[in-house]
MARSE-523731 format. One line per field, with one value per atom (N, C-alpha, C, O, CB): residue number from 1; chain; atom name; z negated, y, x negated. Coordinates in steps of 0.2 Angstrom, whole numbers, always signed. Atoms other than C-alpha are relative to their C-alpha. Glycine has a CB too. Example, Ala and Ser with C-alpha at 12.3 -4.5 7.8 and 13.67 -1.06 7.14 Angstrom:
! residues 2
num = 1 1 1 1 1 2 2 2 2 2
cadena = A A A A A A A A A A
atomo = N CA C O CB N CA C O CB
pz = +0 -39 +0 -3 -6 +1 -36 -3 -4 +7
py = -6 -22 +6 +5 +0 -6 -5 +5 +11 +2
px = -4 -62 -4 -9 +5 +4 -68 +4 +1 -2
***
This chain:
! residues 130
num = 1 1 1 1 1 2 2 2 2 2 3 3 3 3 3 4 4 4 4 4 5 5 5 5 5 6 6 6 6 6 7 7 7 7 7 8 8 8 8 8 9 9 9 9 9 10 10 10 10 10 11 11 11 11 11 12 12 12 12 12 13 13 13 13 13 14 14 14 14 14 15 15 15 15 15 16 16 16 16 16 17 17 17 17 17 18 18 18 18 18 19 19 19 19 19 20 20 20 20 20 21 21 21 21 21 22 22 22 22 22 23 23 23 23 23 24 24 24 24 24 25 25 25 25 25 26 26 26 26 26 27 27 27 27 27 28 28 28 28 28 29 29 29 29 29 30 30 30 30 30 31 31 31 31 31 32 32 32 32 32 33 33 33 33 33 34 34 34 34 34 35 35 35 35 35 36 36 36 36 36 37 37 37 37 37 38 38 38 38 38 39 39 39 39 39 40 40 40 40 40 41 41 41 41 41 42 42 42 42 42 43 43 43 43 43 44 44 44 44 44 45 45 45 45 45 46 46 46 46 46 47 47 47 47 47 48 48 48 48 48 49 49 49 49 49 50 50 50 50 50 51 51 51 51 51 52 52 52 52 52 53 53 53 53 53 54 54 54 54 54 55 55 55 55 55 56 56 56 56 56 57 57 57 57 57 58 58 58 58 58 59 59 59 59 59 60 60 60 60 60 61 61 61 61 61 62 62 62 62 62 63 63 63 63 63 64 64 64 64 64 65 65 65 65 65 66 66 66 66 66 67 67 67 67 67 68 68 68 68 68 69 69 69 69 69 70 70 70 70 70 71 71 71 71 71 72 72 72 72 72 73 73 73 73 73 74 74 74 74 74 75 75 75 75 75 76 76 76 76 76 77 77 77 77 77 78 78 78 78 78 79 79 79 79 79 80 80 80 80 80 81 81 81 81 81 82 82 82 82 82 83 83 83 83 83 84 84 84 84 84 85 85 85 85 85 86 86 86 86 86 87 87 87 87 87 88 88 88 88 88 89 89 89 89 89 90 90 90 90 90 91 91 91 91 91 92 92 92 92 92 93 93 93 93 93 94 94 94 94 94 95 95 95 95 95 96 96 96 96 96 97 97 97 97 97 98 98 98 98 98 99 99 99 99 99 100 100 100 100 100 101 101 101 101 101 102 102 102 102 102 103 103 103 103 103 104 104 104 104 104 105 105 105 105 105 106 106 106 106 106 107 107 107 107 107 108 108 108 108 108 109 109 109 109 109 110 110 110 110 110 111 111 111 111 111 112 112 112 112 112 113 113 113 113 113 114 114 114 114 114 115 115 115 115 115 116 116 116 116 116 117 117 117 117 117 118 118 118 118 118 119 119 119 119 119 120 120 120 120 120 121 121 121 121 121 122 122 122 122 122 123 123 123 123 123 124 124 124 124 124 125 125 125 125 125 126 126 126 126 126 127 127 127 127 127 128 128 128 128 128 129 129 129 129 129 130 130 130 130 130
cadena = A A A A A A A A A A A A A A A A A A A A A A A A A A A A A A A A A A A A A A A A A A A A A A A A A A A A A A A A A A A A A A A A A A A A A A A A A A A A A A A A A A A A A A A A A A A A A A A A A A A A A A A A A A A A A A A A A A A A A A A A A A A A A A A A A A A A A A A A A A A A A A A A A A A A A A A A A A A A A A A A A A A A A A A A A A A A A A A A A A A A A A A A A A A A A A A A A A A A A A A A A A A A A A A A A A A A A A A A A A A A A A A A A A A A A A A A A A A A A A A A A A A A A A A A A A A A A A A A A A A A A A A A A A A A A A A A A A A A A A A A A A A A A A A A A A A A A A A A A A A A A A A A A A A A A A A A A A A A A A A A A A A A A A A A A A A A A A A A A A A A A A A A A A A A A A A A A A A A A A A A A A A A A A A A A A A A A A A A A A A A A A A A A A A A A A A A A A A A A A A A A A A A A A A A A A A A A A A A A A A A A A A A A A A A A A A A A A A A A A A A A A A A A A A A A A A A A A A A A A A A A A A A A A A A A A A A A A A A A A A A A A A A A A A A A A A A A A A A A A A A A A A A A A A A A A A A A A A A A A A A A A A A A A A A A A A A A A A A A A A A A A A A A A A A A A A A A A A A A A A A A A A A A A A A A A A A A A A A A A A A A A A A A A A A A A A A A A A A A A A A A A A A A A A A A A A A A A A A A A A A A A A A A A A A A A A A A A A A A A A A A A A A A A A A A A
atomo = N CA C O CB N CA C O CB N CA C O CB N CA C O CB N CA C O CB N CA C O CB N CA C O CB N CA C O CB N CA C O CB N CA C O CB N CA C O CB N CA C O CB N CA C O CB N CA C O CB N CA C O CB N CA C O CB N CA C O CB N CA C O CB N CA C O CB N CA C O CB N CA C O CB N CA C O CB N CA C O CB N CA C O CB N CA C O CB N CA C O CB N CA C O CB N CA C O CB N CA C O CB N CA C O CB N CA C O CB N CA C O CB N CA C O CB N CA C O CB N CA C O CB N CA C O CB N CA C O CB N CA C O CB N CA C O CB N CA C O CB N CA C O CB N CA C O CB N CA C O CB N CA C O CB N CA C O CB N CA C O CB N CA C O CB N CA C O CB N CA C O CB N CA C O CB N CA C O CB N CA C O CB N CA C O CB N CA C O CB N CA C O CB N CA C O CB N CA C O CB N CA C O CB N CA C O CB N CA C O CB N CA C O CB N CA C O CB N CA C O CB N CA C O CB N CA C O CB N CA C O CB N CA C O CB N CA C O CB N CA C O CB N CA C O CB N CA C O CB N CA C O CB N CA C O CB N CA C O CB N CA C O CB N CA C O CB N CA C O CB N CA C O CB N CA C O CB N CA C O CB N CA C O CB N CA C O CB N CA C O CB N CA C O CB N CA C O CB N CA C O CB N CA C O CB N CA C O CB N CA C O CB N CA C O CB N CA C O CB N CA C O CB N CA C O CB N CA C O CB N CA C O CB N CA C O CB N CA C O CB N CA C O CB N CA C O CB N CA C O CB N CA C O CB N CA C O CB N CA C O CB N CA C O CB N CA C O CB N CA C O CB N CA C O CB N CA C O CB N CA C O CB N CA C O CB N CA C O CB N CA C O CB N CA C O CB N CA C O CB N CA C O CB N CA C O CB N CA C O CB N CA C O CB N CA C O CB N CA C O CB N CA C O CB N CA C O CB N CA C O CB N CA C O CB N CA C O CB N CA C O CB N CA C O CB N CA C O CB N CA C O CB N CA C O CB
pz = +4 +20 +7 +6 -4 -6 +38 +4 +6 +5 -1 +42 -6 -4 -2 +6 +24 +2 +2 -8 -3 +31 +4 +2 +6 -5 +47 -2 +1 +5 +3 +37 -3 -3 -4 +5 +25 +6 +6 -6 -5 +40 +4 +5 +7 -3 +48 -5 -1 +4 +6 +33 -2 -5 -6 +3 +29 +7 +6 -3 -5 +47 +0 +0 +6 +1 +46 -6 -5 +0 +5 +29 +2 +1 -6 -3 +37 +5 +6 +2 -7 +52 -3 +0 +5 +0 +41 -2 -4 -5 -1 +40 -7 -12 +1 +3 +30 -6 -10 -3 +3 +23 +0 +5 +3 +1 +16 -4 -10 -1 +4 +10 -6 -4 +5 +5 -6 -5 -6 -2 +3 -17 -8 -10 +4 +6 -34 -6 -10 -3 +3 -44 +2 +0 -4 -4 -32 +6 +8 -4 -7 -15 +0 +5 +4 +0 -20 -3 -5 -4 +2 -25 +4 +2 -6 -5 -10 -1 -2 +6 +2 -11 +5 +9 -5 -5 +1 -3 -5 +7 +3 -4 +5 +10 -5 -4 +1 -6 -11 +5 +7 -9 -5 -11 -2 +3 -18 -8 -13 -1 +4 -26 +4 +10 -1 -3 -23 +2 -2 -4 -1 -13 +2 +5 +5 -2 -9 -5 -4 +11 +1 -18 +4 +4 -9 -4 -7 -1 +2 +5 +3 -16 +5 +9 -3 -5 -4 +3 +0 -4 -2 +8 +3 +6 +3 -1 +9 -5 -5 +2 +7 -9 -1 +5 -7 +2 -15 +0 +2 -10 +0 -19 +6 +11 -6 -6 -6 -2 -7 +2 +1 -2 -3 -3 +6 +3 -11 +2 +6 -5 +0 -13 -4 -5 +6 +4 -24 +3 +6 -9 -2 -19 -7 -12 +7 +5 -29 +4 +9 -2 -3 -24 -6 -11 +0 +5 -34 +2 -2 -1 -3 -23 -3 -2 +8 +4 -34 +5 +4 -3 -7 -18 +1 +1 +6 -3 -12 -6 -6 +5 +6 -28 -2 -4 -6 +2 -32 +6 +5 -2 -4 -15 +0 +0 +6 +1 -17 -5 -4 -1 +6 -34 +1 -2 -6 -3 -25 +3 +4 +6 -4 -16 -5 -10 +5 +4 -24 -1 +3 +4 +1 -33 -2 -5 +7 +1 -35 -7 -10 +6 +7 -51 -2 +0 -4 +3 -60 +0 +0 -9 -2 -57 -9 -13 +9 +8 -73 -1 +3 -1 +4 -83 -1 +0 +2 +0 -86 +6 +5 -4 -6 -67 +0 +2 +6 -2 -66 -4 +0 -3 +3 -78 +4 +3 -8 -4 -65 +7 +11 +0 -7 -49 +2 +7 +5 -4 -44 -1 -6 -2 +0 -38 +3 +7 +4 -2 -35 +6 +4 -6 -4 -20 +3 +5 +6 -3 -14 +8 +10 -4 -7 +4 +5 +10 +2 -2 +7 -3 -7 -3 +1 +9 +5 +8 -8 -7 +20 -2 +3 +3 +2 +9 -2 -6 -8 +2 +7 +6 +10 +0 -3 +14 +7 +7 -4 -8 +34 +0 -4 +6 -1 +39 +0 -4 +6 -3 +46 -6 -5 +6 +6 +29 -5 -9 -4 +5 +19 +3 +0 -1 -3 +31 -3 -5 +8 +2 +27 -8 -10 +1 +7 +8 +0 -4 -5 +0 +12 +0 -4 +4 -1 +19 -6 -9 +5 +6 +5 -7 -11 -3 +6 -7 +2 -3 -2 -1 +2 +0 -1 +8 -1 +4 -9 -11 +3 +8 -16 -2 -8 -4 +3 -18 +6 +5 -2 -5 -1 -1 -4 +9 +0 +0 +5 +10 +0 -6 +10 +7 +12 -2 -6 +24 +3 +9 +1 -2 +24 +4 +10 -5 -1 +25 +8 +13 -7 -7 +39 +6 +10 -1 -4 +50 +0 +6 -1 -1 +47 +4 +9 -9 -2 +51 +7 +11 -4 -9 +69 +2 +8 +2 -4 +72 +1 +7 -3 -1 +70 +4 +6 -9 +0 +74 -4 -1 +6 +4 +60 -4 -2 -4 +3 +48 -7 -12 +3 +9 +31 -1 -6 -6
py = -3 -89 +4 +10 -5 -2 -87 +8 +11 -6 -6 -72 +6 +11 -2 -5 -63 +2 +7 -3 +0 -67 +7 +11 -6 -3 -57 +7 +12 -3 -7 -42 +2 +8 +0 -3 -41 +2 +8 -6 -1 -41 +7 +11 -7 -5 -27 +5 +9 +0 -4 -16 +1 +6 -4 -2 -18 +5 +9 -9 -3 -13 +8 +13 -4 -7 +2 +4 +10 -1 -4 +8 +2 +8 -5 -3 +6 +6 +9 -5 -5 +17 +7 +11 +0 -6 +31 +4 +1 +0 -5 +47 -2 -2 +10 +2 +41 -6 -7 +5 +7 +25 -4 -7 -3 +6 +12 -6 -6 +2 +6 -6 -2 -2 -6 +1 -10 -5 -6 +6 +7 -26 +0 -5 -6 -3 -18 -6 -5 +6 +4 -34 -7 -11 +0 +6 -48 -1 +4 -4 +1 -56 +1 +3 -7 +1 -58 +5 +4 -7 -7 -40 +5 +9 +3 -4 -30 +7 +7 -3 -7 -11 +4 +2 +4 -4 +2 +8 +10 -1 -8 +21 +4 +3 +1 -6 +38 +5 +6 +4 -6 +51 -3 +0 +7 +5 +36 -2 -3 +2 +1 +34 -7 -7 +8 +5 +19 +2 +5 -6 -2 +21 -6 -6 +6 +5 +4 -8 -9 +0 +7 -14 -5 -5 -3 +4 -27 -8 -12 +2 +8 -43 -3 +0 -6 +5 -57 -4 -6 -5 +4 -65 -8 -12 +4 +8 -83 -4 -10 -1 +5 -88 -5 -6 +5 +5 -100 +3 +1 -3 -4 -87 +5 +6 +5 -4 -77 +7 +9 +1 -6 -61 +5 +2 +3 -6 -44 +6 +6 -1 -6 -26 +5 +5 +2 -4 -12 +7 +8 +0 -7 +7 +3 +1 +1 -6 +23 +4 +7 +5 -4 +30 +6 +5 -5 -5 +46 +3 +6 +7 -3 +52 -6 -12 +1 +5 +45 -4 -10 +4 +2 +42 -7 -12 +6 +6 +29 -5 -11 +3 +4 +22 -4 -10 +5 +5 +17 -5 -10 +6 +6 +9 -5 -10 +2 +6 -1 -4 -9 +1 +4 -6 -4 -9 +4 +4 -13 -8 -12 +6 +5 -26 -6 -5 +2 +7 -46 +0 +1 -6 +2 -48 +8 +7 -5 -6 -29 +1 +0 +6 -2 -23 +4 +3 -6 -5 -9 -5 -11 +2 +5 -14 +1 +5 +4 +2 -20 +5 +10 -7 -4 -12 +8 +13 -1 -8 +4 +4 +10 +4 -4 +9 +2 +7 -4 +0 +6 +7 +11 -6 -6 +21 +6 +11 +1 -4 +31 +0 +4 +1 +0 +26 -5 -7 +6 +6 +11 -6 -9 -2 +5 -2 -6 -5 +3 +5 -20 -4 -4 -3 +1 -29 -8 -8 +6 +6 -47 +0 +3 -6 +0 -50 -5 -4 +1 +6 -66 +0 +4 -7 +0 -71 +4 +9 +3 -2 -67 +7 +11 -7 -8 -50 +3 +8 +0 -4 -44 +6 +5 -4 -6 -26 -2 -4 +5 -1 -25 +3 +7 +4 -4 -21 +8 +11 -2 -7 -4 +4 +10 +0 -3 +1 -1 +4 -4 +1 -5 +5 +9 -9 -5 +5 +7 +11 +0 -7 +21 +1 +6 +1 -1 +17 +1 +4 -6 -1 +15 +8 +11 -4 -7 +32 +4 +7 +2 -4 +40 +0 +5 -3 +2 +31 +4 +6 -8 -3 +38 +9 +13 -2 -9 +57 +1 +6 +6 -2 +56 +0 +3 -6 +0 +54 +3 +3 -8 -1 +60 +9 +13 -2 -6 +78 +3 +0 +2 -3 +91 +0 +1 +9 +0 +89 -5 -5 +1 +5 +72 +1 -1 -4 -2 +77 +2 -1 +8 -5 +90 -5 -5 +6 +4 +76 -4 -6 -2 +6 +63 +4 +2 -4 -3 +76 +2 +2 +7 -1 +81 -6 -7 +4 +6 +63 -1 -3 -6 +3 +59 +8 +7 -3 -6 +77 +2 +4 +1 -2 +79 +6 +7 -6 -7 +95 -2 +3 +5 +2 +85 -1 -3 +8
px = +6 +19 -4 -6 -5 +3 +13 +2 -3 +2 -4 +25 -3 -5 +9 +2 +19 -8 -11 +0 +8 +0 +0 -4 -2 +0 +4 +1 -1 +3 -2 +13 -5 -6 +5 +6 -2 -4 -6 -3 +5 -14 +2 -2 +0 -1 -4 +1 +2 +5 +0 -2 -7 -9 +5 +8 -21 -4 -8 -5 +2 -25 +2 -2 +2 -3 -14 -2 -3 +7 +3 -21 -7 -9 +1 +5 -38 -1 -6 -3 +0 -33 +0 -3 +6 -1 -29 -6 -11 +5 +6 -42 -5 -2 +3 +5 -58 +1 -3 -2 -2 -50 -5 -7 +5 +3 -61 +0 +3 -5 -3 -60 -6 -12 +2 +4 -69 +4 +10 -2 -2 -69 -2 -6 -4 +3 -71 -1 -6 +5 +1 -68 -1 +2 +4 +0 -73 +4 +8 +3 -3 -68 +8 +11 -1 -7 -51 +4 +10 +2 -4 -47 -2 -6 -1 +0 -46 +5 +11 +1 -3 -43 +0 -4 -3 +3 -42 +1 +6 +5 +1 -47 -1 -3 -6 +3 -50 -2 +1 +6 +3 -60 -1 -1 +5 +2 -65 +5 +4 -6 -5 -48 +6 +8 +4 -5 -36 +7 +11 +0 -9 -20 +3 +9 +2 -5 -16 -5 -11 +1 +4 -21 +5 +11 +0 -2 -20 -1 +2 -2 +3 -28 -1 -5 +5 +2 -30 +5 +10 -3 -4 -22 +0 +5 +1 +1 -32 +1 +0 -7 -1 -28 +6 +9 +1 -4 -17 +10 +15 -3 -6 -3 +2 -2 -1 -3 +8 -3 -4 +9 +3 +1 +4 +10 -4 -1 +6 -3 -7 +0 +4 +2 +3 +9 -1 -4 +4 -2 -7 -3 +0 +7 +2 +5 +6 -3 +9 +5 +4 -7 -8 +27 +0 +3 +8 -4 +29 +6 +10 -5 -7 +43 +5 +5 +1 -7 +59 +3 +3 +6 -4 +69 -3 +1 -2 +4 +55 -2 -1 -8 +2 +50 +6 +5 -2 -6 +68 +3 +5 +7 -1 +70 -4 -2 -1 +6 +54 +3 +5 -7 -4 +61 +6 +7 +3 -7 +77 -2 +3 +5 +2 +67 -1 -5 -7 +3 +65 -6 -11 +1 +7 +51 -4 -10 -3 +4 +46 +2 +7 +1 +2 +39 -5 -11 -1 +5 +30 -7 -7 +2 +6 +12 -4 -3 -6 +3 +2 -4 -4 -4 +5 -10 +1 -4 -7 -4 +0 +0 +2 -4 +0 -1 +8 +10 -3 -7 +17 +3 +6 +4 -1 +20 -2 +1 -3 +1 +12 +2 +0 -5 -4 +23 -3 +0 +1 +1 +14 +5 +8 -6 -4 +24 -3 -7 +6 +4 +19 +4 +10 -2 -6 +30 -4 -9 +3 +3 +28 +2 +6 +3 -1 +27 +4 +6 -7 -4 +35 +7 +9 -3 -8 +53 +4 +2 +2 -4 +67 +4 +6 +7 -2 +72 -7 -7 +6 +7 +53 +2 +7 -8 +1 +51 -4 -9 -3 +4 +46 -5 -6 +4 +6 +30 -1 -5 -2 -1 +34 +3 +2 +3 -3 +43 -7 -8 +7 +7 +26 -5 -9 -4 +4 +16 +1 -3 +1 -3 +28 -3 -5 +9 +1 +24 -7 -10 +3 +6 +7 -3 -6 -3 +0 +5 +1 -3 +6 -2 +15 -6 -8 +7 +4 +3 -7 -10 -1 +7 -12 +1 -4 -2 +1 -5 -2 -5 +10 -1 -4 -7 -9 +4 +7 -22 -7 -13 -2 +6 -30 -1 +3 +3 +0 -37 +3 +6 -6 -4 -29 -4 +0 +1 +4 -41 +2 +3 -6 -2 -37 +7 +9 +0 -9 -17 +0 +3 +4 +0 -21 -1 +3 -7 +2 -30 +5 +6 -6 -5 -17 +7 +9 +3 -6 -2 -3 +2 +3 +3 -13 +0 +1 -8 +0 -13 +7 +8 -2 -6 +5 +5 +11 +2 -4 +11 +6 +11 +1 -5 +20 -4 -10 +2 +2 +20 +0 +0 +6 +1 +18 +8 +10 -4
***
């Protein structure tokens, strides 16, 4: 579980480093999300609770979504969000996605809700052209 918490912390740090990303707790301290432009791009939950940490991201790209769903424990996010491309993933277990892969998915999720100026800023930071 310690490895899962470290992974969760790395992903949280990455998400908060994206342009204009902010952390909020819309349903209480155990329900952490990261938003840009008032839109959630990653559900992080809580790493301090009795359950192992996990996260949910929106992956509209079919290949990325399909890849994410191959991991043990991956499932469409509840409350109907799965129909919109949201995937929930546990972070524990030897077959869980690596932190770098999770960060790529968080960035992809960010890009689905961010404004064009946010994406331009992110691309300028990374030297990417989108």
